[in-house]
BALUMDREN-326297 format. One record per residue (C-alpha): chain; x, y negated, z. Coordinates in Angstrom, 2 decimals. Last residue first. Layout:
<recs>
<rec><c>A</c><c1>X</c1><c2>Y</c2><c3>Z</c3></rec>
...
</recs>
This chain:
<recs>
<rec><c>A</c><c1>-8.14</c1><c2>-2.41</c2><c3>9.61</c3></rec>
<rec><c>A</c><c1>-4.60</c1><c2>-3.21</c2><c3>7.51</c3></rec>
<rec><c>A</c><c1>-5.26</c1><c2>-5.77</c2><c3>5.25</c3></rec>
<rec><c>A</c><c1>-3.64</c1><c2>-6.58</c2><c3>2.06</c3></rec>
<rec><c>A</c><c1>-3.79</c1><c2>-9.50</c2><c3>-0.30</c3></rec>
<rec><c>A</c><c1>-1.92</c1><c2>-9.35</c2><c3>-3.68</c3></rec>
<rec><c>A</c><c1>-1.41</c1><c2>-11.80</c2><c3>-6.66</c3></rec>
<rec><c>A</c><c1>-0.60</c1><c2>-10.77</c2><c3>-10.10</c3></rec>
<rec><c>A</c><c1>0.58</c1><c2>-13.01</c2><c3>-12.99</c3></rec>
<rec><c>A</c><c1>-0.40</c1><c2>-12.16</c2><c3>-16.60</c3></rec>
<rec><c>A</c><c1>-2.80</c1><c2>-15.53</c2><c3>-16.91</c3></rec>
<rec><c>A</c><c1>-4.32</c1><c2>-14.91</c2><c3>-13.53</c3></rec>
<rec><c>A</c><c1>-4.60</c1><c2>-11.15</c2><c3>-12.37</c3></rec>
<rec><c>A</c><c1>-6.01</c1><c2>-10.49</c2><c3>-8.76</c3></rec>
<rec><c>A</c><c1>-5.19</c1><c2>-7.41</c2><c3>-6.20</c3></rec>
<rec><c>A</c><c1>-6.96</c1><c2>-6.26</c2><c3>-3.01</c3></rec>
<rec><c>A</c><c1>-5.17</c1><c2>-3.62</c2><c3>-1.11</c3></rec>
<rec><c>A</c><c1>-6.52</c1><c2>-1.90</c2><c3>2.16</c3></rec>
<rec><c>A</c><c1>-4.24</c1><c2>-0.26</c2><c3>4.24</c3></rec>
<rec><c>A</c><c1>-6.09</c1><c2>2.18</c2><c3>6.90</c3></rec>
<rec><c>A</c><c1>-4.79</c1><c2>2.34</c2><c3>10.30</c3></rec>
<rec><c>A</c><c1>-3.76</c1><c2>5.35</c2><c3>12.40</c3></rec>
<rec><c>A</c><c1>-0.07</c1><c2>3.94</c2><c3>11.87</c3></rec>
<rec><c>A</c><c1>0.25</c1><c2>1.91</c2><c3>8.86</c3></rec>
<rec><c>A</c><c1>3.84</c1><c2>3.21</c2><c3>8.14</c3></rec>
<rec><c>A</c><c1>2.92</c1><c2>6.99</c2><c3>8.00</c3></rec>
<rec><c>A</c><c1>6.08</c1><c2>8.54</c2><c3>9.59</c3></rec>
<rec><c>A</c><c1>7.21</c1><c2>11.81</c2><c3>7.88</c3></rec>
<rec><c>A</c><c1>5.69</c1><c2>14.88</c2><c3>6.19</c3></rec>
<rec><c>A</c><c1>2.25</c1><c2>14.98</c2><c3>4.09</c3></rec>
<rec><c>A</c><c1>1.92</c1><c2>18.71</c2><c3>3.12</c3></rec>
<rec><c>A</c><c1>-1.39</c1><c2>18.94</c2><c3>2.10</c3></rec>
<rec><c>A</c><c1>-3.37</c1><c2>15.88</c2><c3>2.32</c3></rec>
<rec><c>A</c><c1>-7.49</c1><c2>17.29</c2><c3>2.51</c3></rec>
<rec><c>A</c><c1>-6.45</c1><c2>17.73</c2><c3>6.29</c3></rec>
<rec><c>A</c><c1>-5.78</c1><c2>13.98</c2><c3>6.96</c3></rec>
<rec><c>A</c><c1>-3.41</c1><c2>11.27</c2><c3>6.12</c3></rec>
<rec><c>A</c><c1>-3.67</c1><c2>8.17</c2><c3>7.57</c3></rec>
<rec><c>A</c><c1>-5.71</c1><c2>5.99</c2><c3>5.31</c3></rec>
<rec><c>A</c><c1>-5.19</c1><c2>4.51</c2><c3>1.87</c3></rec>
<rec><c>A</c><c1>-7.88</c1><c2>1.87</c2><c3>0.44</c3></rec>
<rec><c>A</c><c1>-6.79</c1><c2>0.78</c2><c3>-2.91</c3></rec>
<rec><c>A</c><c1>-7.56</c1><c2>-1.86</c2><c3>-5.47</c3></rec>
<rec><c>A</c><c1>-10.55</c1><c2>-3.92</c2><c3>-4.29</c3></rec>
<rec><c>A</c><c1>-10.92</c1><c2>-6.84</c2><c3>-6.95</c3></rec>
<rec><c>A</c><c1>-9.75</c1><c2>-10.53</c2><c3>-6.05</c3></rec>
<rec><c>A</c><c1>-11.82</c1><c2>-13.14</c2><c3>-7.44</c3></rec>
<rec><c>A</c><c1>-11.49</c1><c2>-15.62</c2><c3>-4.67</c3></rec>
<rec><c>A</c><c1>-15.13</c1><c2>-14.52</c2><c3>-3.88</c3></rec>
<rec><c>A</c><c1>-13.79</c1><c2>-11.11</c2><c3>-3.24</c3></rec>
<rec><c>A</c><c1>-10.83</c1><c2>-12.62</c2><c3>-1.15</c3></rec>
<rec><c>A</c><c1>-13.65</c1><c2>-14.10</c2><c3>1.17</c3></rec>
<rec><c>A</c><c1>-15.92</c1><c2>-11.00</c2><c3>1.66</c3></rec>
<rec><c>A</c><c1>-12.44</c1><c2>-9.35</c2><c3>2.67</c3></rec>
<rec><c>A</c><c1>-11.75</c1><c2>-12.04</c2><c3>5.18</c3></rec>
<rec><c>A</c><c1>-15.12</c1><c2>-12.15</c2><c3>6.60</c3></rec>
<rec><c>A</c><c1>-15.62</c1><c2>-8.45</c2><c3>7.22</c3></rec>
<rec><c>A</c><c1>-12.08</c1><c2>-8.44</c2><c3>8.70</c3></rec>
<rec><c>A</c><c1>-12.89</c1><c2>-11.42</c2><c3>10.90</c3></rec>
<rec><c>A</c><c1>-16.18</c1><c2>-9.70</c2><c3>12.09</c3></rec>
<rec><c>A</c><c1>-14.38</c1><c2>-6.48</c2><c3>12.97</c3></rec>
<rec><c>A</c><c1>-15.02</c1><c2>-3.55</c2><c3>11.49</c3></rec>
<rec><c>A</c><c1>-11.69</c1><c2>-1.79</c2><c3>12.72</c3></rec>
<rec><c>A</c><c1>-11.33</c1><c2>1.56</c2><c3>10.52</c3></rec>
<rec><c>A</c><c1>-12.58</c1><c2>-0.11</c2><c3>7.61</c3></rec>
<rec><c>A</c><c1>-14.65</c1><c2>1.32</c2><c3>5.00</c3></rec>
<rec><c>A</c><c1>-13.79</c1><c2>-0.01</c2><c3>1.33</c3></rec>
<rec><c>A</c><c1>-16.30</c1><c2>-0.22</c2><c3>-1.47</c3></rec>
<rec><c>A</c><c1>-14.90</c1><c2>0.96</c2><c3>-4.90</c3></rec>
<rec><c>A</c><c1>-11.80</c1><c2>0.62</c2><c3>-6.30</c3></rec>
<rec><c>A</c><c1>-8.96</c1><c2>3.38</c2><c3>-5.83</c3></rec>
<rec><c>A</c><c1>-10.05</c1><c2>5.22</c2><c3>-2.84</c3></rec>
<rec><c>A</c><c1>-8.35</c1><c2>7.24</c2><c3>0.24</c3></rec>
<rec><c>A</c><c1>-10.25</c1><c2>8.12</c2><c3>3.58</c3></rec>
<rec><c>A</c><c1>-13.55</c1><c2>8.86</c2><c3>1.89</c3></rec>
<rec><c>A</c><c1>-16.06</c1><c2>9.89</c2><c3>4.74</c3></rec>
<rec><c>A</c><c1>-18.35</c1><c2>6.47</c2><c3>4.15</c3></rec>
<rec><c>A</c><c1>-18.65</c1><c2>8.09</c2><c3>0.47</c3></rec>
<rec><c>A</c><c1>-18.34</c1><c2>5.71</c2><c3>-2.90</c3></rec>
<rec><c>A</c><c1>-19.98</c1><c2>7.56</c2><c3>-5.73</c3></rec>
<rec><c>A</c><c1>-17.47</c1><c2>9.35</c2><c3>-7.89</c3></rec>
<rec><c>A</c><c1>-14.76</c1><c2>8.64</c2><c3>-10.53</c3></rec>
<rec><c>A</c><c1>-12.45</c1><c2>11.90</c2><c3>-11.03</c3></rec>
<rec><c>A</c><c1>-9.82</c1><c2>12.57</c2><c3>-9.17</c3></rec>
<rec><c>A</c><c1>-6.20</c1><c2>10.97</c2><c3>-8.58</c3></rec>
<rec><c>A</c><c1>-3.49</c1><c2>13.10</c2><c3>-7.21</c3></rec>
<rec><c>A</c><c1>-0.98</c1><c2>10.78</c2><c3>-5.28</c3></rec>
<rec><c>A</c><c1>1.71</c1><c2>12.83</c2><c3>-5.21</c3></rec>
<rec><c>A</c><c1>4.18</c1><c2>13.12</c2><c3>-2.26</c3></rec>
<rec><c>A</c><c1>7.96</c1><c2>11.84</c2><c3>-1.21</c3></rec>
<rec><c>A</c><c1>8.58</c1><c2>12.55</c2><c3>2.33</c3></rec>
<rec><c>A</c><c1>7.41</c1><c2>9.41</c2><c3>4.73</c3></rec>
<rec><c>A</c><c1>10.25</c1><c2>7.50</c2><c3>6.03</c3></rec>
<rec><c>A</c><c1>10.52</c1><c2>5.71</c2><c3>2.84</c3></rec>
<rec><c>A</c><c1>13.64</c1><c2>4.63</c2><c3>1.23</c3></rec>
<rec><c>A</c><c1>15.22</c1><c2>1.33</c2><c3>1.66</c3></rec>
<rec><c>A</c><c1>18.89</c1><c2>2.14</c2><c3>1.59</c3></rec>
<rec><c>A</c><c1>18.41</c1><c2>3.66</c2><c3>-1.87</c3></rec>
<rec><c>A</c><c1>19.33</c1><c2>6.86</c2><c3>-3.72</c3></rec>
<rec><c>A</c><c1>18.36</c1><c2>8.76</c2><c3>-6.98</c3></rec>
<rec><c>A</c><c1>16.07</c1><c2>5.95</c2><c3>-7.94</c3></rec>
<rec><c>A</c><c1>12.38</c1><c2>7.09</c2><c3>-8.78</c3></rec>
<rec><c>A</c><c1>11.40</c1><c2>6.54</c2><c3>-12.45</c3></rec>
<rec><c>A</c><c1>10.25</c1><c2>3.03</c2><c3>-13.72</c3></rec>
<rec><c>A</c><c1>7.16</c1><c2>1.30</c2><c3>-15.35</c3></rec>
<rec><c>A</c><c1>7.41</c1><c2>-2.36</c2><c3>-15.63</c3></rec>
<rec><c>A</c><c1>7.72</c1><c2>-4.49</c2><c3>-12.37</c3></rec>
<rec><c>A</c><c1>4.87</c1><c2>-6.08</c2><c3>-10.02</c3></rec>
<rec><c>A</c><c1>6.66</c1><c2>-6.06</c2><c3>-6.37</c3></rec>
<rec><c>A</c><c1>4.43</c1><c2>-5.73</c2><c3>-3.27</c3></rec>
<rec><c>A</c><c1>5.63</c1><c2>-6.89</c2><c3>-0.17</c3></rec>
<rec><c>A</c><c1>4.33</c1><c2>-6.53</c2><c3>3.40</c3></rec>
<rec><c>A</c><c1>6.01</c1><c2>-7.85</c2><c3>6.60</c3></rec>
<rec><c>A</c><c1>7.65</c1><c2>-10.71</c2><c3>4.77</c3></rec>
<rec><c>A</c><c1>4.55</c1><c2>-12.02</c2><c3>3.47</c3></rec>
<rec><c>A</c><c1>4.14</c1><c2>-14.55</c2><c3>0.70</c3></rec>
<rec><c>A</c><c1>2.23</c1><c2>-13.08</c2><c3>-1.55</c3></rec>
<rec><c>A</c><c1>-0.29</c1><c2>-12.09</c2><c3>1.00</c3></rec>
<rec><c>A</c><c1>-0.81</c1><c2>-10.42</c2><c3>3.95</c3></rec>
<rec><c>A</c><c1>-4.04</c1><c2>-10.45</c2><c3>6.33</c3></rec>
<rec><c>A</c><c1>-4.10</c1><c2>-9.63</c2><c3>9.68</c3></rec>
<rec><c>A</c><c1>-6.45</c1><c2>-7.06</c2><c3>10.93</c3></rec>
<rec><c>A</c><c1>-3.57</c1><c2>-5.10</c2><c3>12.73</c3></rec>
<rec><c>A</c><c1>-0.89</c1><c2>-7.58</c2><c3>12.79</c3></rec>
<rec><c>A</c><c1>0.28</c1><c2>-7.86</c2><c3>16.39</c3></rec>
<rec><c>A</c><c1>0.42</c1><c2>-3.95</c2><c3>16.23</c3></rec>
<rec><c>A</c><c1>3.38</c1><c2>-3.71</c2><c3>14.05</c3></rec>
<rec><c>A</c><c1>6.04</c1><c2>-5.83</c2><c3>15.60</c3></rec>
<rec><c>A</c><c1>7.80</c1><c2>-7.70</c2><c3>12.91</c3></rec>
<rec><c>A</c><c1>8.44</c1><c2>-10.77</c2><c3>14.66</c3></rec>
<rec><c>A</c><c1>10.07</c1><c2>-8.24</c2><c3>17.34</c3></rec>
<rec><c>A</c><c1>9.22</c1><c2>-8.95</c2><c3>20.95</c3></rec>
<rec><c>A</c><c1>7.16</c1><c2>-5.87</c2><c3>21.28</c3></rec>
<rec><c>A</c><c1>10.05</c1><c2>-3.67</c2><c3>19.98</c3></rec>
<rec><c>A</c><c1>8.39</c1><c2>-0.32</c2><c3>19.22</c3></rec>
<rec><c>A</c><c1>7.16</c1><c2>-0.06</c2><c3>16.07</c3></rec>
<rec><c>A</c><c1>8.65</c1><c2>-2.57</c2><c3>14.01</c3></rec>
<rec><c>A</c><c1>7.33</c1><c2>-2.81</c2><c3>10.46</c3></rec>
<rec><c>A</c><c1>9.03</c1><c2>-4.38</c2><c3>7.46</c3></rec>
<rec><c>A</c><c1>7.03</c1><c2>-2.85</c2><c3>4.55</c3></rec>
<rec><c>A</c><c1>7.28</c1><c2>-2.39</c2><c3>0.83</c3></rec>
<rec><c>A</c><c1>4.87</c1><c2>-1.61</c2><c3>-1.94</c3></rec>
<rec><c>A</c><c1>5.64</c1><c2>-1.00</c2><c3>-5.67</c3></rec>
<rec><c>A</c><c1>2.74</c1><c2>-2.03</c2><c3>-8.31</c3></rec>
<rec><c>A</c><c1>3.52</c1><c2>-0.67</c2><c3>-11.84</c3></rec>
<rec><c>A</c><c1>2.68</c1><c2>-2.46</c2><c3>-14.97</c3></rec>
<rec><c>A</c><c1>1.56</c1><c2>-1.37</c2><c3>-18.59</c3></rec>
<rec><c>A</c><c1>0.18</c1><c2>-4.81</c2><c3>-19.94</c3></rec>
<rec><c>A</c><c1>-2.81</c1><c2>-6.86</c2><c3>-19.69</c3></rec>
<rec><c>A</c><c1>-3.97</c1><c2>-4.80</c2><c3>-16.85</c3></rec>
<rec><c>A</c><c1>-4.08</c1><c2>-1.44</c2><c3>-15.56</c3></rec>
<rec><c>A</c><c1>-1.92</c1><c2>-0.98</c2><c3>-12.76</c3></rec>
<rec><c>A</c><c1>0.50</c1><c2>2.03</c2><c3>-11.91</c3></rec>
<rec><c>A</c><c1>0.71</c1><c2>2.52</c2><c3>-8.17</c3></rec>
<rec><c>A</c><c1>4.17</c1><c2>2.99</c2><c3>-6.14</c3></rec>
<rec><c>A</c><c1>4.70</c1><c2>3.84</c2><c3>-2.77</c3></rec>
<rec><c>A</c><c1>5.85</c1><c2>2.85</c2><c3>0.73</c3></rec>
<rec><c>A</c><c1>9.56</c1><c2>1.31</c2><c3>0.38</c3></rec>
<rec><c>A</c><c1>10.85</c1><c2>0.55</c2><c3>3.79</c3></rec>
<rec><c>A</c><c1>12.17</c1><c2>-2.62</c2><c3>5.39</c3></rec>
<rec><c>A</c><c1>13.34</c1><c2>-2.26</c2><c3>8.76</c3></rec>
<rec><c>A</c><c1>17.06</c1><c2>-3.52</c2><c3>8.38</c3></rec>
<rec><c>A</c><c1>15.64</c1><c2>-6.42</c2><c3>6.88</c3></rec>
<rec><c>A</c><c1>15.23</c1><c2>-7.11</c2><c3>2.94</c3></rec>
<rec><c>A</c><c1>13.17</c1><c2>-10.14</c2><c3>1.44</c3></rec>
<rec><c>A</c><c1>12.43</c1><c2>-10.19</c2><c3>-2.23</c3></rec>
<rec><c>A</c><c1>11.12</c1><c2>-7.04</c2><c3>-2.53</c3></rec>
<rec><c>A</c><c1>13.09</c1><c2>-4.00</c2><c3>-4.28</c3></rec>
<rec><c>A</c><c1>12.81</c1><c2>-2.34</c2><c3>-7.73</c3></rec>
<rec><c>A</c><c1>15.93</c1><c2>-1.25</c2><c3>-9.63</c3></rec>
<rec><c>A</c><c1>15.04</c1><c2>2.30</c2><c3>-10.27</c3></rec>
<rec><c>A</c><c1>11.82</c1><c2>2.96</c2><c3>-8.64</c3></rec>
<rec><c>A</c><c1>11.74</c1><c2>3.51</c2><c3>-4.74</c3></rec>
<rec><c>A</c><c1>12.60</c1><c2>6.59</c2><c3>-2.92</c3></rec>
<rec><c>A</c><c1>10.39</c1><c2>9.31</c2><c3>-1.04</c3></rec>
<rec><c>A</c><c1>7.09</c1><c2>8.16</c2><c3>0.07</c3></rec>
<rec><c>A</c><c1>4.28</c1><c2>7.61</c2><c3>-1.99</c3></rec>
<rec><c>A</c><c1>3.55</c1><c2>8.24</c2><c3>-5.67</c3></rec>
<rec><c>A</c><c1>0.91</c1><c2>7.57</c2><c3>-8.57</c3></rec>
<rec><c>A</c><c1>2.83</c1><c2>7.86</c2><c3>-11.52</c3></rec>
<rec><c>A</c><c1>6.59</c1><c2>8.59</c2><c3>-12.15</c3></rec>
<rec><c>A</c><c1>9.73</c1><c2>10.68</c2><c3>-10.69</c3></rec>
<rec><c>A</c><c1>7.21</c1><c2>13.22</c2><c3>-8.96</c3></rec>
<rec><c>A</c><c1>7.18</c1><c2>14.71</c2><c3>-5.56</c3></rec>
<rec><c>A</c><c1>5.64</c1><c2>17.48</c2><c3>-3.86</c3></rec>
<rec><c>A</c><c1>2.72</c1><c2>18.26</c2><c3>-1.63</c3></rec>
<rec><c>A</c><c1>-0.68</c1><c2>16.46</c2><c3>-2.49</c3></rec>
<rec><c>A</c><c1>-2.04</c1><c2>13.28</c2><c3>-1.06</c3></rec>
</recs>
């Protein structure tokens, strides 16, 4: 992640794409990022979250859902697949994280020290047996590992704002079937 904002391509924080919003919107719903997807046609995937950080009684209380699996029917973690679209000029569900560019480097060997990856073998902050079993089951269902994004570190210049996943890493899996996308996400 690098300082600066871009209107298209790999990006997190800031404003969501024009005309893109999740099916479920709550006062806590926030945009997280947009990622181009290579598939049968040109598609982007935008991520939205509905998490509560402080109210333990909220049905959206974040900490209860660490190591839980989020799928297409989740209201707390939603992926929207859409045609490429630039950032909107304003939005009620903008991110609490300042807009950043995701700089995609060249392909490399998986490294356990990598905090951010596209594809490859994910490394879990909470390597609980449930997480390992869930990951293996998703791969067995035909999902592929798409993203691993961890809390911004020293290699991430100028990232400002609230990271939506606490100290946990987002592990996102995707599967395309007959032109439709399914997703599954773990915070671990």
